[in-house]
PDB file of N, CA, C and O in Angstrom:
ATOM      1  N   UNK A   1     -99.746 -27.161  37.983  1.00  0.00           N
ATOM      2  CA  UNK A   1     -98.590 -26.274  37.669  1.00  0.00           C
ATOM      3  C   UNK A   1     -97.590 -26.975  38.030  1.00  0.00           C
ATOM      4  O   UNK A   1     -97.644 -27.442  39.168  1.00  0.00           O
ATOM      5  N   UNK A   2     -96.399 -27.260  37.201  1.00  0.00           N
ATOM      6  CA  UNK A   2     -95.270 -28.348  36.917  1.00  0.00           C
ATOM      7  C   UNK A   2     -94.239 -27.141  37.446  1.00  0.00           C
ATOM      8  O   UNK A   2     -94.502 -25.939  37.402  1.00  0.00           O
ATOM      9  N   UNK A   3     -92.899 -27.791  38.001  1.00  0.00           N
ATOM     10  CA  UNK A   3     -92.008 -27.435  38.804  1.00  0.00           C
ATOM     11  C   UNK A   3     -90.797 -27.911  38.167  1.00  0.00           C
ATOM     12  O   UNK A   3     -91.204 -28.874  37.517  1.00  0.00           O
ATOM     13  N   UNK A   4     -89.699 -27.822  37.990  1.00  0.00           N
ATOM     14  CA  UNK A   4     -88.248 -28.229  37.816  1.00  0.00           C
ATOM     15  C   UNK A   4     -87.309 -26.951  38.383  1.00  0.00           C
ATOM     16  O   UNK A   4     -87.235 -25.730  38.239  1.00  0.00           O
ATOM     17  N   UNK A   5     -86.512 -28.244  39.268  1.00  0.00           N
ATOM     18  CA  UNK A   5     -85.618 -27.754  40.248  1.00  0.00           C
ATOM     19  C   UNK A   5     -84.091 -28.095  39.541  1.00  0.00           C
ATOM     20  O   UNK A   5     -83.959 -29.306  39.364  1.00  0.00           O
ATOM     21  N   UNK A   6     -82.828 -27.224  39.069  1.00  0.00           N
ATOM     22  CA  UNK A   6     -82.011 -27.579  38.535  1.00  0.00           C
ATOM     23  C   UNK A   6     -80.805 -27.065  39.584  1.00  0.00           C
ATOM     24  O   UNK A   6     -80.864 -26.037  40.259  1.00  0.00           O
ATOM     25  N   UNK A   7     -79.745 -27.984  39.560  1.00  0.00           N
ATOM     26  CA  UNK A   7     -78.888 -27.622  40.399  1.00  0.00           C
ATOM     27  C   UNK A   7     -77.792 -26.840  39.902  1.00  0.00           C
ATOM     28  O   UNK A   7     -77.239 -26.914  38.804  1.00  0.00           O
ATOM     29  N   UNK A   8     -77.492 -25.859  41.154  1.00  0.00           N
ATOM     30  CA  UNK A   8     -76.276 -24.709  40.339  1.00  0.00           C
ATOM     31  C   UNK A   8     -75.164 -24.243  41.064  1.00  0.00           C
ATOM     32  O   UNK A   8     -75.272 -23.274  41.815  1.00  0.00           O
ATOM     33  N   UNK A   9     -74.265 -24.756  40.929  1.00  0.00           N
ATOM     34  CA  UNK A   9     -72.565 -24.863  41.203  1.00  0.00           C
ATOM     35  C   UNK A   9     -71.354 -23.909  40.563  1.00  0.00           C
ATOM     36  O   UNK A   9     -70.450 -24.647  40.172  1.00  0.00           O
ATOM     37  N   UNK A  10     -71.114 -22.786  40.380  1.00  0.00           N
ATOM     38  CA  UNK A  10     -70.633 -21.679  39.834  1.00  0.00           C
ATOM     39  C   UNK A  10     -69.454 -22.054  39.888  1.00  0.00           C
ATOM     40  O   UNK A  10     -68.966 -22.218  41.006  1.00  0.00           O
ATOM     41  N   UNK A  11     -68.544 -22.332  38.551  1.00  0.00           N
ATOM     42  CA  UNK A  11     -67.206 -22.799  38.188  1.00  0.00           C
ATOM     43  C   UNK A  11     -66.432 -21.474  38.214  1.00  0.00           C
ATOM     44  O   UNK A  11     -66.947 -20.684  37.422  1.00  0.00           O
ATOM     45  N   UNK A  12     -65.448 -21.000  38.807  1.00  0.00           N
ATOM     46  CA  UNK A  12     -65.123 -20.264  38.561  1.00  0.00           C
ATOM     47  C   UNK A  12     -63.157 -20.361  38.947  1.00  0.00           C
ATOM     48  O   UNK A  12     -62.838 -21.316  39.656  1.00  0.00           O
ATOM     49  N   UNK A  13     -62.284 -19.643  38.593  1.00  0.00           N
ATOM     50  CA  UNK A  13     -61.417 -19.547  38.883  1.00  0.00           C
ATOM     51  C   UNK A  13     -60.710 -18.575  39.890  1.00  0.00           C
ATOM     52  O   UNK A  13     -61.677 -17.987  40.373  1.00  0.00           O
ATOM     53  N   UNK A  14     -59.594 -18.064  40.487  1.00  0.00           N
ATOM     54  CA  UNK A  14     -58.877 -17.369  41.452  1.00  0.00           C
ATOM     55  C   UNK A  14     -59.362 -16.107  40.400  1.00  0.00           C
ATOM     56  O   UNK A  14     -60.474 -15.814  40.839  1.00  0.00           O
ATOM     57  N   UNK A  15     -59.168 -15.475  39.573  1.00  0.00           N
ATOM     58  CA  UNK A  15     -59.061 -14.322  38.724  1.00  0.00           C
ATOM     59  C   UNK A  15     -60.784 -14.166  38.702  1.00  0.00           C
ATOM     60  O   UNK A  15     -61.233 -13.068  39.030  1.00  0.00           O
ATOM     61  N   UNK A  16     -61.556 -15.045  38.394  1.00  0.00           N
ATOM     62  CA  UNK A  16     -62.712 -14.451  37.876  1.00  0.00           C
ATOM     63  C   UNK A  16     -63.531 -13.728  39.383  1.00  0.00           C
ATOM     64  O   UNK A  16     -63.439 -13.737  40.610  1.00  0.00           O
ATOM     65  N   UNK A  17     -64.196 -13.250  38.474  1.00  0.00           N
ATOM     66  CA  UNK A  17     -65.859 -11.714  39.237  1.00  0.00           C
ATOM     67  C   UNK A  17     -66.763 -12.541  39.575  1.00  0.00           C
ATOM     68  O   UNK A  17     -66.820 -13.766  39.476  1.00  0.00           O
ATOM     69  N   UNK A  18     -67.434 -11.817  39.961  1.00  0.00           N
ATOM     70  CA  UNK A  18     -69.016 -12.117  40.246  1.00  0.00           C
ATOM     71  C   UNK A  18     -69.874 -12.383  38.999  1.00  0.00           C
ATOM     72  O   UNK A  18     -70.777 -13.217  38.927  1.00  0.00           O
ATOM     73  N   UNK A  19     -69.363 -11.356  37.797  1.00  0.00           N
ATOM     74  CA  UNK A  19     -69.606 -10.833  36.486  1.00  0.00           C
ATOM     75  C   UNK A  19     -69.688 -12.573  36.315  1.00  0.00           C
ATOM     76  O   UNK A  19     -70.794 -13.111  36.372  1.00  0.00           O
ATOM     77  N   UNK A  20     -68.298 -13.490  36.079  1.00  0.00           N
ATOM     78  CA  UNK A  20     -68.706 -14.745  36.003  1.00  0.00           C
ATOM     79  C   UNK A  20     -69.448 -15.665  35.872  1.00  0.00           C
ATOM     80  O   UNK A  20     -69.677 -16.347  34.872  1.00  0.00           O
ATOM     81  N   UNK A  21     -70.038 -15.743  37.352  1.00  0.00           N
ATOM     82  CA  UNK A  21     -70.922 -16.317  38.527  1.00  0.00           C
ATOM     83  C   UNK A  21     -72.312 -16.082  37.600  1.00  0.00           C
ATOM     84  O   UNK A  21     -73.018 -17.013  37.213  1.00  0.00           O
ATOM     85  N   UNK A  22     -72.589 -14.535  37.295  1.00  0.00           N
ATOM     86  CA  UNK A  22     -74.067 -14.311  37.129  1.00  0.00           C
ATOM     87  C   UNK A  22     -74.308 -14.650  35.546  1.00  0.00           C
ATOM     88  O   UNK A  22     -75.403 -14.920  35.053  1.00  0.00           O
ATOM     89  N   UNK A  23     -72.936 -14.574  34.783  1.00  0.00           N
ATOM     90  CA  UNK A  23     -73.027 -14.903  33.337  1.00  0.00           C
ATOM     91  C   UNK A  23     -73.588 -16.756  33.290  1.00  0.00           C
ATOM     92  O   UNK A  23     -74.527 -17.181  32.617  1.00  0.00           O
ATOM     93  N   UNK A  24     -72.631 -17.628  34.265  1.00  0.00           N
ATOM     94  CA  UNK A  24     -73.391 -18.920  34.421  1.00  0.00           C
ATOM     95  C   UNK A  24     -74.737 -19.032  34.594  1.00  0.00           C
ATOM     96  O   UNK A  24     -75.431 -19.736  33.860  1.00  0.00           O
ATOM     97  N   UNK A  25     -75.280 -18.216  35.762  1.00  0.00           N
ATOM     98  CA  UNK A  25     -76.741 -18.392  35.923  1.00  0.00           C
ATOM     99  C   UNK A  25     -77.674 -18.073  35.007  1.00  0.00           C
ATOM    100  O   UNK A  25     -78.740 -18.611  34.704  1.00  0.00           O
ATOM    101  N   UNK A  26     -77.050 -17.008  34.565  1.00  0.00           N
ATOM    102  CA  UNK A  26     -78.021 -16.348  33.234  1.00  0.00           C
ATOM    103  C   UNK A  26     -78.244 -17.305  32.306  1.00  0.00           C
ATOM    104  O   UNK A  26     -79.387 -17.441  31.870  1.00  0.00           O
ATOM    105  N   UNK A  27     -76.909 -18.352  31.725  1.00  0.00           N
ATOM    106  CA  UNK A  27     -77.478 -19.283  30.617  1.00  0.00           C
ATOM    107  C   UNK A  27     -78.258 -20.267  30.636  1.00  0.00           C
ATOM    108  O   UNK A  27     -78.980 -20.715  29.745  1.00  0.00           O
ATOM    109  N   UNK A  28     -77.949 -20.895  32.627  1.00  0.00           N
ATOM    110  CA  UNK A  28     -79.158 -21.617  32.730  1.00  0.00           C
ATOM    111  C   UNK A  28     -80.408 -20.854  32.853  1.00  0.00           C
ATOM    112  O   UNK A  28     -81.186 -21.139  31.942  1.00  0.00           O
ATOM    113  N   UNK A  29     -80.810 -20.071  33.589  1.00  0.00           N
ATOM    114  CA  UNK A  29     -81.903 -19.569  33.008  1.00  0.00           C
ATOM    115  C   UNK A  29     -82.821 -19.558  31.917  1.00  0.00           C
ATOM    116  O   UNK A  29     -83.949 -20.011  31.724  1.00  0.00           O
ATOM    117  N   UNK A  30     -81.906 -18.835  31.201  1.00  0.00           N
ATOM    118  CA  UNK A  30     -81.950 -18.655  29.395  1.00  0.00           C
ATOM    119  C   UNK A  30     -82.747 -20.093  28.909  1.00  0.00           C
ATOM    120  O   UNK A  30     -83.832 -20.382  28.405  1.00  0.00           O
ATOM    121  N   UNK A  31     -81.587 -20.768  29.355  1.00  0.00           N
ATOM    122  CA  UNK A  31     -81.995 -22.236  28.047  1.00  0.00           C
ATOM    123  C   UNK A  31     -83.208 -22.749  28.789  1.00  0.00           C
ATOM    124  O   UNK A  31     -83.988 -23.392  28.085  1.00  0.00           O
ATOM    125  N   UNK A  32     -83.539 -22.598  30.081  1.00  0.00           N
ATOM    126  CA  UNK A  32     -84.757 -23.318  30.722  1.00  0.00           C
ATOM    127  C   UNK A  32     -85.994 -22.122  30.423  1.00  0.00           C
ATOM    128  O   UNK A  32     -87.186 -22.302  30.669  1.00  0.00           O
ATOM    129  N   UNK A  33     -85.584 -21.258  30.018  1.00  0.00           N
ATOM    130  CA  UNK A  33     -86.857 -19.647  29.887  1.00  0.00           C
ATOM    131  C   UNK A  33     -87.078 -20.431  27.795  1.00  0.00           C
ATOM    132  O   UNK A  33     -88.097 -20.832  27.234  1.00  0.00           O
ATOM    133  N   UNK A  34     -86.357 -20.380  27.533  1.00  0.00           N
ATOM    134  CA  UNK A  34     -86.704 -20.806  26.334  1.00  0.00           C
ATOM    135  C   UNK A  34     -87.138 -22.498  26.031  1.00  0.00           C
ATOM    136  O   UNK A  34     -87.076 -23.104  24.962  1.00  0.00           O
ATOM    137  N   UNK A  35     -87.417 -22.801  26.861  1.00  0.00           N
ATOM    138  CA  UNK A  35     -87.824 -23.863  26.732  1.00  0.00           C
ATOM    139  C   UNK A  35     -89.294 -23.820  27.640  1.00  0.00           C
ATOM    140  O   UNK A  35     -89.911 -24.766  28.128  1.00  0.00           O
ATOM    141  N   UNK A  36     -89.450 -23.085  27.655  1.00  0.00           N
ATOM    142  CA  UNK A  36     -90.875 -22.396  28.164  1.00  0.00           C
ATOM    143  C   UNK A  36     -91.426 -22.434  29.807  1.00  0.00           C
ATOM    144  O   UNK A  36     -92.582 -22.298  30.209  1.00  0.00           O
ATOM    145  N   UNK A  37     -90.327 -22.640  30.499  1.00  0.00           N
ATOM    146  CA  UNK A  37     -89.934 -22.470  31.914  1.00  0.00           C
ATOM    147  C   UNK A  37     -90.151 -21.012  32.809  1.00  0.00           C
ATOM    148  O   UNK A  37     -89.363 -20.141  32.441  1.00  0.00           O
ATOM    149  N   UNK A  38     -90.977 -20.638  33.794  1.00  0.00           N
ATOM    150  CA  UNK A  38     -90.369 -19.611  34.549  1.00  0.00           C
ATOM    151  C   UNK A  38     -89.630 -19.557  35.245  1.00  0.00           C
ATOM    152  O   UNK A  38     -89.494 -20.357  36.170  1.00  0.00           O
ATOM    153  N   UNK A  39     -88.920 -18.594  35.017  1.00  0.00           N
ATOM    154  CA  UNK A  39     -87.695 -18.626  36.300  1.00  0.00           C
ATOM    155  C   UNK A  39     -88.179 -18.245  37.757  1.00  0.00           C
ATOM    156  O   UNK A  39     -88.678 -17.120  37.719  1.00  0.00           O
ATOM    157  N   UNK A  40     -88.209 -18.817  39.091  1.00  0.00           N
ATOM    158  CA  UNK A  40     -88.845 -18.296  39.947  1.00  0.00           C
ATOM    159  C   UNK A  40     -88.046 -17.625  40.963  1.00  0.00           C
ATOM    160  O   UNK A  40     -88.140 -16.467  41.369  1.00  0.00           O
ATOM    161  N   UNK A  41     -87.191 -18.612  41.326  1.00  0.00           N
ATOM    162  CA  UNK A  41     -86.002 -17.941  42.144  1.00  0.00           C
ATOM    163  C   UNK A  41     -84.858 -19.616  42.795  1.00  0.00           C
ATOM    164  O   UNK A  41     -84.951 -20.837  42.673  1.00  0.00           O
ATOM    165  N   UNK A  42     -83.981 -18.727  43.403  1.00  0.00           N
ATOM    166  CA  UNK A  42     -82.725 -19.498  43.711  1.00  0.00           C
ATOM    167  C   UNK A  42     -82.940 -19.912  44.956  1.00  0.00           C
ATOM    168  O   UNK A  42     -83.446 -19.046  45.670  1.00  0.00           O
ATOM    169  N   UNK A  43     -82.646 -21.360  45.673  1.00  0.00           N
ATOM    170  CA  UNK A  43     -82.729 -21.605  46.750  1.00  0.00           C
ATOM    171  C   UNK A  43     -81.512 -22.298  47.233  1.00  0.00           C
ATOM    172  O   UNK A  43     -80.546 -22.583  46.525  1.00  0.00           O
ATOM    173  N   UNK A  44     -81.637 -22.540  48.467  1.00  0.00           N
ATOM    174  CA  UNK A  44     -80.463 -23.488  49.245  1.00  0.00           C
ATOM    175  C   UNK A  44     -80.748 -24.473  50.120  1.00  0.00           C
ATOM    176  O   UNK A  44     -81.510 -24.260  51.062  1.00  0.00           O
ATOM    177  N   UNK A  45     -80.208 -25.594  49.928  1.00  0.00           N
ATOM    178  CA  UNK A  45     -80.884 -26.889  50.347  1.00  0.00           C
ATOM    179  C   UNK A  45     -79.500 -27.277  51.022  1.00  0.00           C
ATOM    180  O   UNK A  45     -78.456 -27.290  50.371  1.00  0.00           O
ATOM    181  N   UNK A  46     -79.569 -27.624  52.504  1.00  0.00           N
ATOM    182  CA  UNK A  46     -78.727 -27.866  53.766  1.00  0.00           C
ATOM    183  C   UNK A  46     -79.204 -29.050  53.737  1.00  0.00           C
ATOM    184  O   UNK A  46     -80.434 -29.105  53.736  1.00  0.00           O
ATOM    185  N   UNK A  47     -78.288 -30.628  53.699  1.00  0.00           N
ATOM    186  CA  UNK A  47     -78.345 -31.615  54.031  1.00  0.00           C
ATOM    187  C   UNK A  47     -77.359 -32.167  54.593  1.00  0.00           C
ATOM    188  O   UNK A  47     -76.247 -31.840  54.181  1.00  0.00           O
ATOM    189  N   UNK A  48     -77.452 -33.151  55.681  1.00  0.00           N
ATOM    190  CA  UNK A  48     -76.138 -33.586  56.223  1.00  0.00           C
ATOM    191  C   UNK A  48     -76.052 -34.609  55.685  1.00  0.00           C
ATOM    192  O   UNK A  48     -76.985 -35.207  55.149  1.00  0.00           O
ATOM    193  N   UNK A  49     -74.369 -35.128  55.779  1.00  0.00           N
ATOM    194  CA  UNK A  49     -73.924 -35.965  55.170  1.00  0.00           C
ATOM    195  C   UNK A  49     -73.532 -36.743  55.986  1.00  0.00           C
ATOM    196  O   UNK A  49     -72.544 -36.299  56.570  1.00  0.00           O
ATOM    197  N   UNK A  50     -74.076 -38.476  56.574  1.00  0.00           N
ATOM    198  CA  UNK A  50     -73.813 -39.363  57.148  1.00  0.00           C
ATOM    199  C   UNK A  50     -72.308 -39.433  57.262  1.00  0.00           C
ATOM    200  O   UNK A  50     -71.685 -38.846  56.377  1.00  0.00           O
ATOM    201  N   UNK A  51     -71.524 -40.138  58.334  1.00  0.00           N
ATOM    202  CA  UNK A  51     -70.250 -40.270  58.808  1.00  0.00           C
ATOM    203  C   UNK A  51     -70.127 -41.822  57.975  1.00  0.00           C
ATOM    204  O   UNK A  51     -71.035 -42.601  57.683  1.00  0.00           O
ATOM    205  N   UNK A  52     -68.886 -41.913  57.766  1.00  0.00           N
ATOM    206  CA  UNK A  52     -68.059 -43.358  56.844  1.00  0.00           C
ATOM    207  C   UNK A  52     -67.532 -43.927  57.977  1.00  0.00           C
ATOM    208  O   UNK A  52     -66.690 -43.243  58.559  1.00  0.00           O
ATOM    209  N   UNK A  53     -67.815 -45.038  58.461  1.00  0.00           N
ATOM    210  CA  UNK A  53     -67.033 -45.625  59.737  1.00  0.00           C
ATOM    211  C   UNK A  53     -65.799 -46.639  59.152  1.00  0.00           C
ATOM    212  O   UNK A  53     -65.130 -47.290  59.955  1.00  0.00           O
ATOM    213  N   UNK A  54     -65.572 -46.713  57.811  1.00  0.00           N
ATOM    214  CA  UNK A  54     -64.395 -47.441  57.513  1.00  0.00           C
ATOM    215  C   UNK A  54     -64.473 -48.648  57.930  1.00  0.00           C
ATOM    216  O   UNK A  54     -65.401 -49.138  58.573  1.00  0.00           O
ATOM    217  N   UNK A  55     -63.463 -49.180  57.562  1.00  0.00           N
ATOM    218  CA  UNK A  55     -63.393 -50.698  58.177  1.00  0.00           C
ATOM    219  C   UNK A  55     -62.343 -50.866  59.346  1.00  0.00           C
ATOM    220  O   UNK A  55     -61.115 -50.799  59.392  1.00  0.00           O
ATOM    221  N   UNK A  56     -62.962 -51.020  59.922  1.00  0.00           N
ATOM    222  CA  UNK A  56     -62.245 -51.472  61.759  1.00  0.00           C
ATOM    223  C   UNK A  56     -61.364 -49.889  62.024  1.00  0.00           C
ATOM    224  O   UNK A  56     -60.230 -49.731  62.475  1.00  0.00           O
ATOM    225  N   UNK A  57     -62.653 -48.547  61.422  1.00  0.00           N
ATOM    226  CA  UNK A  57     -62.226 -47.337  61.996  1.00  0.00           C
ATOM    227  C   UNK A  57     -61.236 -47.098  60.680  1.00  0.00           C
ATOM    228  O   UNK A  57     -61.275 -45.926  60.305  1.00  0.00           O
ATOM    229  N   UNK A  58     -60.292 -48.015  59.838  1.00  0.00           N
ATOM    230  CA  UNK A  58     -59.305 -46.438  59.152  1.00  0.00           C
ATOM    231  C   UNK A  58     -60.352 -46.725  58.204  1.00  0.00           C
ATOM    232  O   UNK A  58     -61.154 -47.616  57.925  1.00  0.00           O
ATOM    233  N   UNK A  59     -59.860 -45.171  57.703  1.00  0.00           N
ATOM    234  CA  UNK A  59     -60.628 -44.455  56.338  1.00  0.00           C
ATOM    235  C   UNK A  59     -61.555 -44.081  56.928  1.00  0.00           C
ATOM    236  O   UNK A  59     -62.481 -44.022  56.119  1.00  0.00           O
ATOM    237  N   UNK A  60     -61.944 -43.721  58.080  1.00  0.00           N
ATOM    238  CA  UNK A  60     -63.524 -43.748  58.765  1.00  0.00           C
ATOM    239  C   UNK A  60     -63.352 -41.775  58.569  1.00  0.00           C
ATOM    240  O   UNK A  60     -62.391 -41.112  58.958  1.00  0.00           O
ATOM    241  N   UNK A  61     -64.536 -41.276  57.903  1.00  0.00           N
ATOM    242  CA  UNK A  61     -64.906 -40.176  57.356  1.00  0.00           C
ATOM    243  C   UNK A  61     -66.039 -39.460  58.209  1.00  0.00           C
ATOM    244  O   UNK A  61     -67.084 -40.055  58.470  1.00  0.00           O
ATOM    245  N   UNK A  62     -65.762 -37.982  58.692  1.00  0.00           N
ATOM    246  CA  UNK A  62     -66.964 -37.667  60.035  1.00  0.00           C
ATOM    247  C   UNK A  62     -68.047 -37.323  59.246  1.00  0.00           C
ATOM    248  O   UNK A  62     -68.039 -37.084  58.038  1.00  0.00           O
ATOM    249  N   UNK A  63     -69.057 -37.313  60.079  1.00  0.00           N
ATOM    250  CA  UNK A  63     -70.180 -36.403  59.361  1.00  0.00           C
ATOM    251  C   UNK A  63     -69.813 -34.891  58.975  1.00  0.00           C
ATOM    252  O   UNK A  63     -68.761 -34.257  59.062  1.00  0.00           O
ATOM    253  N   UNK A  64     -71.547 -34.450  58.351  1.00  0.00           N
ATOM    254  CA  UNK A  64     -70.855 -33.401  58.247  1.00  0.00           C
ATOM    255  C   UNK A  64     -71.766 -32.714  57.263  1.00  0.00           C
ATOM    256  O   UNK A  64     -72.231 -33.473  56.412  1.00  0.00           O
ATOM    257  N   UNK A  65     -72.135 -31.420  57.183  1.00  0.00           N
ATOM    258  CA  UNK A  65     -73.058 -31.306  56.426  1.00  0.00           C
ATOM    259  C   UNK A  65     -72.651 -29.874  55.454  1.00  0.00           C
ATOM    260  O   UNK A  65     -71.805 -28.990  55.589  1.00  0.00           O
ATOM    261  N   UNK A  66     -73.514 -30.102  54.622  1.00  0.00           N
ATOM    262  CA  UNK A  66     -73.268 -29.239  52.968  1.00  0.00           C
ATOM    263  C   UNK A  66     -74.379 -28.289  52.488  1.00  0.00           C
ATOM    264  O   UNK A  66     -75.450 -28.232  53.091  1.00  0.00           O
ATOM    265  N   UNK A  67     -74.203 -27.781  51.748  1.00  0.00           N
ATOM    266  CA  UNK A  67     -75.362 -26.751  50.884  1.00  0.00           C
ATOM    267  C   UNK A  67     -75.135 -27.199  49.663  1.00  0.00           C
ATOM    268  O   UNK A  67     -74.019 -27.561  49.292  1.00  0.00           O
ATOM    269  N   UNK A  68     -76.174 -27.212  48.935  1.00  0.00           N
ATOM    270  CA  UNK A  68     -76.296 -26.961  47.411  1.00  0.00           C
ATOM    271  C   UNK A  68     -77.510 -25.791  47.027  1.00  0.00           C
ATOM    272  O   UNK A  68     -78.494 -25.558  47.728  1.00  0.00           O
ATOM    273  N   UNK A  69     -77.226 -25.240  45.947  1.00  0.00           N
ATOM    274  CA  UNK A  69     -77.792 -24.118  45.184  1.00  0.00           C
ATOM    275  C   UNK A  69     -78.607 -24.736  44.208  1.00  0.00           C
ATOM    276  O   UNK A  69     -78.165 -25.562  43.410  1.00  0.00           O
ATOM    277  N   UNK A  70     -79.663 -24.399  44.243  1.00  0.00           N
ATOM    278  CA  UNK A  70     -80.764 -24.739  43.177  1.00  0.00           C
ATOM    279  C   UNK A  70     -81.489 -23.448  42.287  1.00  0.00           C
ATOM    280  O   UNK A  70     -81.709 -22.353  42.804  1.00  0.00           O
ATOM    281  N   UNK A  71     -81.703 -23.664  41.358  1.00  0.00           N
ATOM    282  CA  UNK A  71     -82.830 -22.757  40.595  1.00  0.00           C
ATOM    283  C   UNK A  71     -83.833 -23.371  39.804  1.00  0.00           C
ATOM    284  O   UNK A  71     -83.735 -24.204  38.903  1.00  0.00           O
ATOM    285  N   UNK A  72     -85.233 -22.569  40.517  1.00  0.00           N
ATOM    286  CA  UNK A  72     -86.635 -22.833  40.860  1.00  0.00           C
ATOM    287  C   UNK A  72     -87.504 -22.524  39.706  1.00  0.00           C
ATOM    288  O   UNK A  72     -87.853 -21.345  39.768  1.00  0.00           O
ATOM    289  N   UNK A  73     -88.012 -23.169  38.622  1.00  0.00           N
ATOM    290  CA  UNK A  73     -88.433 -22.876  37.526  1.00  0.00           C
ATOM    291  C   UNK A  73     -90.143 -23.592  37.540  1.00  0.00           C
ATOM    292  O   UNK A  73     -90.294 -24.727  37.993  1.00  0.00           O
ATOM    293  N   UNK A  74     -90.841 -23.129  37.228  1.00  0.00           N
ATOM    294  CA  UNK A  74     -92.852 -23.564  36.895  1.00  0.00           C
ATOM    295  C   UNK A  74     -93.170 -23.492  35.540  1.00  0.00           C
ATOM    296  O   UNK A  74     -92.347 -23.075  34.724  1.00  0.00           O
ATOM    297  N   UNK A  75     -94.248 -23.848  35.237  1.00  0.00           N
ATOM    298  CA  UNK A  75     -94.596 -23.996  33.921  1.00  0.00           C
ATOM    299  C   UNK A  75     -96.336 -23.970  34.155  1.00  0.00           C
ATOM    300  O   UNK A  75     -97.091 -24.079  33.189  1.00  0.00           O
TER     301      UNK A  75
END
């Protein structure tokens, strides 16, 4: 069995609705299904981004946690 993980970030404007997000997700799913992949689920992956100390503290950036959404397929 083979798995494929595809990043998914919806691109919307202030006036868009959940329908826009659903359409974007459906397009990615359809493209991969047409290539022989079976859609399994959407997962969220949380990861920590390390702090950047900058040069002598100038431009330093604090560490933070971010979440990525991925679509999982299998073949």
